[in-house]
C-alpha positions in Angstrom: 53.0 -36.8 103.3 56.2 -36.0 105.1 56.5 -39.6 106.4 55.8 -41.0 103.0 58.5 -38.9 101.4 61.0 -39.7 104.2 60.4 -43.5 103.7 60.9 -43.3 100.0 63.7 -40.7 100.0 67.1 -41.7 98.9 68.8 -38.2 98.9 69.4 -35.5 101.5 67.3 -33.1 99.4 64.3 -35.4 99.5 64.7 -35.8 103.2 64.9 -32.1 103.7 61.7 -31.7 101.7 60.0 -34.2 104.0 60.9 -32.1 107.0 59.4 -29.0 105.4 56.1 -30.9 105.4 56.7 -31.9 109.0 57.3 -28.3 110.0 54.0 -27.2 108.3 52.1 -30.0 110.0 53.7 -29.1 113.3 52.6 -25.5 113.0 49.0 -26.8 112.6 49.4 -28.8 115.8 49.9 -32.3 114.5 51.5 -34.2 117.4 53.4 -36.8 115.2 54.9 -33.9 113.1 55.9 -32.1 116.3 57.7 -35.2 117.5 59.6 -35.4 114.2 60.5 -31.8 114.4 61.6 -32.1 118.1 63.9 -35.0 117.1 65.3 -33.0 114.2 66.1 -30.1 116.5 67.7 -32.3 119.1 69.9 -34.3 116.8 70.7 -31.5 114.3 69.1 -33.0 111.2 70.0 -30.8 108.2 71.7 -28.2 110.4 68.6 -27.5 112.4 70.1 -28.3 115.8 68.6 -26.2 118.6 68.5 -28.1 121.9 66.6 -25.4 123.8 63.9 -25.3 121.1 63.8 -29.1 121.1 63.2 -29.3 124.8 60.5 -26.6 124.7 58.7 -28.7 122.0 59.2 -31.9 124.0 57.7 -30.3 127.1 54.7 -29.1 125.1 54.3 -32.6 123.7 54.6 -34.2 127.1 51.7 -32.1 128.4 49.7 -33.6 125.5 50.6 -37.1 126.6 53.3 -37.9 124.1 55.3 -40.9 125.4 58.1 -40.2 122.9 58.5 -36.7 124.4 58.4 -38.2 128.0 61.2 -40.6 127.0 63.3 -37.9 125.4 63.0 -35.6 128.4 63.9 -38.5 130.6 67.1 -39.1 128.7 68.0 -35.4 128.5 67.5 -34.8 132.2 69.3 -38.0 133.2 72.5 -36.6 131.6 71.9 -32.9 132.0 71.9 -32.2 128.3 70.3 -28.8 127.8 68.4 -29.1 131.1 69.1 -29.6 134.7 70.8 -32.9 135.7 68.1 -34.5 137.7 67.8 -38.3 138.0 64.6 -38.2 140.1 62.9 -36.2 137.3 64.3 -38.5 134.7 62.8 -41.5 136.5 59.4 -39.7 136.5 59.6 -39.0 132.8 60.6 -42.6 132.0 57.7 -43.8 134.3 55.2 -41.7 132.5 56.7 -42.7 129.1 56.3 -46.4 130.0 52.7 -45.8 131.2 52.0 -44.2 127.9 53.3 -47.1 125.9 56.9 -46.3 125.2 58.8 -49.5 124.7 62.1 -47.6 125.0 61.1 -46.3 128.4 60.0 -49.8 129.5 63.5 -51.2 128.6 65.3 -48.3 130.2 63.4 -48.8 133.4 63.9 -52.6 133.1 67.7 -52.1 132.9 67.7 -49.5 135.8 65.8 -51.8 138.2 67.9 -54.8 137.1 71.2 -52.9 137.8 70.0 -50.7 140.6 70.7 -47.4 138.8 69.2 -44.6 140.8 66.6 -47.0 142.1 66.6 -49.9 144.5 67.7 -53.1 142.6 64.6 -55.2 142.0 64.6 -58.1 139.6 60.8 -58.5 139.8 60.1 -54.9 138.8 62.7 -55.2 136.0 61.0 -58.4 134.8 57.7 -56.7 134.7 59.0 -53.9 132.5 60.8 -56.2 130.1 57.7 -58.4 129.9 55.6 -55.5 128.5 58.2 -54.7 125.8 58.6 -58.4 125.0 54.8 -59.0 124.8 54.4 -56.1 122.5 57.1 -57.3 120.1 55.9 -61.0 120.2 52.3 -59.9 119.5 53.4 -57.7 116.6 55.6 -60.5 115.3 52.8 -63.0 115.3 50.2 -60.6 113.8 52.5 -59.3 111.1 53.5 -62.8 110.0 50.1 -64.5 110.3 51.8 -67.6 111.7 54.3 -67.6 114.7 57.4 -68.3 112.6 60.0 -66.2 110.8 59.0 -65.5 107.2 62.3 -66.3 105.7 65.3 -68.2 107.1 68.3 -68.1 104.9 70.4 -71.2 104.4 74.2 -70.9 104.9 75.0 -70.3 101.2 73.8 -66.7 100.8 75.9 -65.7 103.8 79.0 -67.0 102.0 78.4 -64.9 98.9 81.0 -62.2 98.5 82.9 -63.3 101.6 81.8 -61.4 104.8 80.7 -58.2 103.1 77.3 -56.9 104.0 76.9 -55.5 100.4 77.2 -57.6 97.3 79.4 -55.7 94.8 77.8 -55.1 91.4 80.6 -56.9 89.5 80.3 -59.9 91.9 76.6 -59.9 91.6 76.9 -60.0 87.8 79.3 -63.0 88.1 76.8 -64.8 90.4 74.0 -64.0 87.9 76.1 -65.4 85.1 76.6 -68.6 87.1 72.9 -68.8 87.9 72.0 -68.5 84.2 74.6 -71.2 83.4 72.7 -73.6 85.7 74.4 -73.3 89.1 71.5 -74.5 91.3 72.9 -73.4 94.6 73.6 -69.9 93.3 70.1 -69.7 91.9 68.6 -70.6 95.3 71.0 -68.1 97.0 70.1 -65.2 94.7 66.4 -66.1 95.1 66.7 -65.8 98.8 68.6 -62.5 98.7 66.0 -61.0 96.3 63.2 -62.4 98.4 64.1 -60.3 101.5 66.5 -57.7 100.1 69.9 -58.5 101.4 73.5 -57.5 100.7 72.5 -54.3 98.9 70.0 -56.1 96.5 66.5 -54.7 96.3 63.6 -56.9 97.4 62.2 -58.2 94.1 59.7 -61.0 94.4 59.7 -61.5 90.6 63.4 -62.2 90.5 63.2 -64.3 93.6 60.5 -66.5 92.0 62.4 -66.6 88.7 65.5 -68.0 90.3 63.5 -70.4 92.6 61.6 -71.8 89.6 64.9 -72.4 87.7 66.4 -74.2 90.6 63.2 -76.2 91.3 63.1 -77.3 87.7 66.6 -78.6 88.2 65.5 -80.6 91.3 66.4 -78.3 94.2 64.2 -79.2 97.2 65.1 -75.9 98.9 63.9 -73.9 95.9 60.6 -75.9 95.9 60.2 -75.2 99.6 60.8 -71.5 99.2 58.3 -71.3 96.4 55.8 -72.9 98.7 56.6 -70.2 101.3 56.1 -67.5 98.8 52.6 -68.8 97.8 51.7 -69.5 101.5 52.5 -65.9 102.5 51.5 -64.2 99.2 53.2 -61.4 97.4 53.1 -59.5 94.0 54.8 -62.3 92.1 53.2 -65.2 93.9 49.6 -64.3 95.1 48.5 -66.2 98.2 47.4 -69.7 97.1 47.2 -72.6 99.6 46.9 -75.2 97.0 50.0 -74.1 95.2 51.8 -73.9 98.5 50.8 -77.4 99.3 52.0 -78.6 95.9 55.5 -77.2 96.3 55.8 -78.1 100.0 54.9 -81.7 99.1 57.5 -81.8 96.3 60.1 -80.6 98.8 59.0 -82.9 101.6 59.1 -85.9 99.3 62.9 -85.2 99.0 63.2 -85.0 102.8 63.5 -81.2 102.9 63.0 -79.8 106.4 61.4 -76.5 105.1 59.0 -78.5 103.0 58.1 -80.8 105.9 57.6 -77.8 108.2 55.5 -76.1 105.6 53.1 -79.1 105.3 52.9 -79.1 109.1 51.8 -75.5 109.1 49.1 -76.1 106.5 47.6 -78.9 108.5 48.0 -77.0 111.8 46.2 -73.9 110.6 43.9 -75.6 108.1 45.2 -73.7 105.1 43.9 -75.4 102.0 43.4 -78.7 103.9 41.2 -79.6 107.0 42.8 -78.9 110.3 44.7 -82.1 111.3 46.9 -81.9 114.4 48.1 -85.4 114.1 49.4 -84.8 110.6 50.9 -81.5 111.7 52.6 -83.2 114.6 54.0 -85.8 112.3 55.5 -83.3 109.8 56.8 -81.0 112.6 58.6 -84.0 114.2 60.2 -85.0 110.9 61.4 -81.4 110.3 62.6 -81.0 113.9 64.6 -84.2 113.6 66.5 -82.6 110.7 67.3 -79.6 113.0 64.8 -77.1 111.6 64.3 -74.5 114.4 60.9 -73.3 113.3 59.6 -76.8 113.5 61.2 -77.3 116.9 59.4 -74.2 118.0 56.0 -75.4 116.6 56.4 -78.7 118.5 57.1 -76.7 121.7 54.1 -74.5 121.1 51.8 -77.5 120.6 52.9 -79.1 123.9 52.9 -75.7 125.7 49.3 -74.8 124.5 47.9 -78.3 124.3 47.0 -77.9 120.6 46.1 -81.4 119.5 48.2 -83.0 122.2 48.2 -83.3 126.0 50.0 -80.4 127.6 53.5 -81.4 128.5 55.7 -78.5 129.7 58.8 -80.6 129.9 58.6 -81.5 126.2 57.6 -77.9 125.5 60.7 -76.7 127.3 62.9 -79.2 125.4 61.7 -78.1 122.0 61.7 -74.3 122.9 65.3 -74.8 124.1 66.4 -76.6 121.0 64.9 -73.9 118.8 66.3 -71.1 120.9 69.8 -72.5 120.3 69.4 -71.5 116.6 68.1 -68.1 117.6 64.4 -68.7 116.9 63.0 -65.5 118.6 59.6 -66.8 119.7 61.1 -69.9 121.3 63.3 -67.5 123.4 60.2 -65.5 124.3 58.3 -68.6 125.5 61.3 -69.8 127.5 61.3 -66.4 129.2 57.6 -66.9 130.0 58.3 -70.4 131.5 61.1 -69.1 133.7 59.1 -66.1 134.7 56.1 -68.1 135.8 57.9 -71.3 136.9 56.0 -73.3 134.3 57.7 -76.7 133.7 61.0 -75.3 135.2 62.2 -73.9 138.5 61.2 -70.2 138.5 64.2 -67.8 138.0 63.6 -64.1 137.7 67.2 -63.5 136.6 67.0 -66.1 133.8 63.6 -64.8 132.7 65.1 -61.3 132.4 68.1 -62.6 130.5 65.8 -64.5 128.0 63.6 -61.5 127.5 66.7 -59.3 126.8 67.9 -61.9 124.3 64.5 -61.9 122.6 64.5 -58.1 122.3 68.0 -58.0 121.0 67.1 -60.8 118.5 64.3 -58.6 117.1 66.8 -55.7 116.9 64.6 -53.7 119.3 67.4 -53.0 121.7 71.0 -52.2 121.0 72.0 -50.4 124.2 75.6 -49.2 124.8 75.9 -49.0 128.6 79.8 -48.6 128.8 79.4 -44.9 129.3 75.7 -44.9 130.4 74.3 -43.8 127.1 70.8 -45.2 126.9 70.3 -44.8 123.2 68.9 -47.4 120.7 70.8 -48.3 117.5 74.5 -47.7 117.0 74.9 -44.4 115.3 78.5 -43.1 115.4 77.6 -39.6 114.2 74.9 -39.2 116.9 77.4 -40.6 119.5 80.0 -37.9 118.5 77.4 -35.1 118.9 76.2 -36.4 122.2 79.8 -36.7 123.6 80.5 -33.1 122.4 77.3 -31.9 124.1 78.3 -33.7 127.3 81.8 -32.0 127.3 80.2 -28.6 126.8 77.7 -29.2 129.7 80.3 -30.1 132.3 84.1 -29.3 132.6 84.5 -32.6 134.5 83.4 -34.5 131.4 86.3 -33.5 129.2 88.7 -36.4 130.1 86.1 -39.2 130.0 84.7 -37.8 126.8 88.1 -37.7 125.3 88.7 -41.4 126.2 85.2 -42.3 124.9 85.8 -40.5 121.6 89.2 -42.2 121.3 87.6 -45.6 121.7 84.8 -44.6 119.3 87.1 -43.5 116.6 89.4 -46.5 117.0 86.5 -48.9 116.8 85.1 -47.0 113.8 88.5 -47.1 112.0 88.7 -50.9 112.6 85.2 -51.4 111.3 86.0 -49.4 108.1 89.2 -51.5 107.6 87.2 -54.7 108.0 84.5 -53.5 105.8 86.9 -53.0 102.9 88.3 -56.5 103.6 91.9 -55.2 104.1 92.3 -58.2 106.5 90.6 -61.5 106.5 91.8 -62.8 109.8 90.4 -60.3 112.3 86.7 -60.7 113.1 85.1 -57.7 114.5 82.7 -59.7 116.6 85.5 -61.7 118.2 87.4 -58.5 118.9 84.4 -56.8 120.4 83.6 -59.8 122.6 87.2 -60.3 123.7 88.0 -56.7 124.7 84.4 -55.3 124.8 83.9 -52.3 127.1 87.6 -52.2 128.2 88.8 -50.7 124.9 89.7 -47.4 126.6 91.8 -49.2 129.2 93.4 -51.2 126.4 94.3 -48.1 124.4 95.7 -46.3 127.5 97.8 -49.3 128.4 99.1 -49.5 124.9 100.1 -45.8 124.9 101.8 -46.1 128.3 103.7 -49.1 127.1 104.9 -47.2 124.0 106.0 -44.2 126.1 107.9 -46.5 128.6 109.7 -48.2 125.6 110.6 -44.8 124.1 111.9 -43.4 127.4 114.0 -46.5 128.1 115.6 -46.3 124.6 116.3 -42.6 125.1 117.9 -42.8 128.6 119.1 -46.5 128.4 
């Protein structure tokens, strides 16, 4: 009940109500509820912060075999937060966590062995840990989507709506809606895609998505026809799964040379959905779509040659198509490239390259956003959590005051710049470019800037 409320909650009051249910379930000995409460006590959700109580709860959970608790205790002991600073014990906790199935522990151990942090540097051990995490995500990705491709891949147009903003303003949305109703086919397709997956602040709405796609398809948009085909292939509330209808719309799009439609027909023949399995036909359509640069079709060709599905196994061709698809960010293509480098299949074996590919795959699936500049092994960028942890570090050790001050200065500066860019006060600065250019040296940059200003002021005063 608590998890259901938490997932559906939109206000702090509703979230607090969810934690009341978690607390009751935790008192009854429910392990998942106890994990939720331990996290709430550690991070101070709704003013409940009590690190000592959180650690006691984590230790109790660890005895019951909770890998989440093992991972949390590993993190806390590795930085001496609320408990003794002990890297050896942290390594034990992470090891037990990974053995229990913690993907986070796997990735932490992978990074530690790759970089030689408190362990002997060992690329092979690192590769093994990253493989377990990557295999888990790849398996989940294929099972959840039914076919090893991304469900929806946006065209460039939706990304251009409302400049670079991640949220489409209501007034702007109304303007685009007006244009769509007036017959702007590109806008119709764009709004259909945004509603299909819920982007830029718009709710996922299959009915609106289908409505806009049908309007655009009626006007002759091949992209819209292809997306309607995808909707019927995958099935949803507005477009129940129907292979015949999917085939119809994919064929309409393919007749116009549309890469998504060609790829869709290839999938139908490859998996025998609504038509008999025909690898020759699938290969033909995948090749046509791949020639047009469609990464999912490039991946499918790579997969056919890698697995020998309907063709002779050819690892060189498999590598070629996986590489082409990976250049556009196709996640499973990156995963299979890592496998090829790890096993030396079709390429010269390279442990380091395999690790890099697996890291890229995990980052692509948003499973790992580690910030290692100050050694904080935490997933997902959360500025409020970062502030709390820096404060806790400063309280734990007097030696941490200066580095924490510098880290917070960097954090606040970065946050300010992000806020400025979010409100579009400047159109020339790109956060990604700034981050890649200066990256983890922001603190040194700020210190240098302060020193330069002080020298300038002193010279003017005494000059």
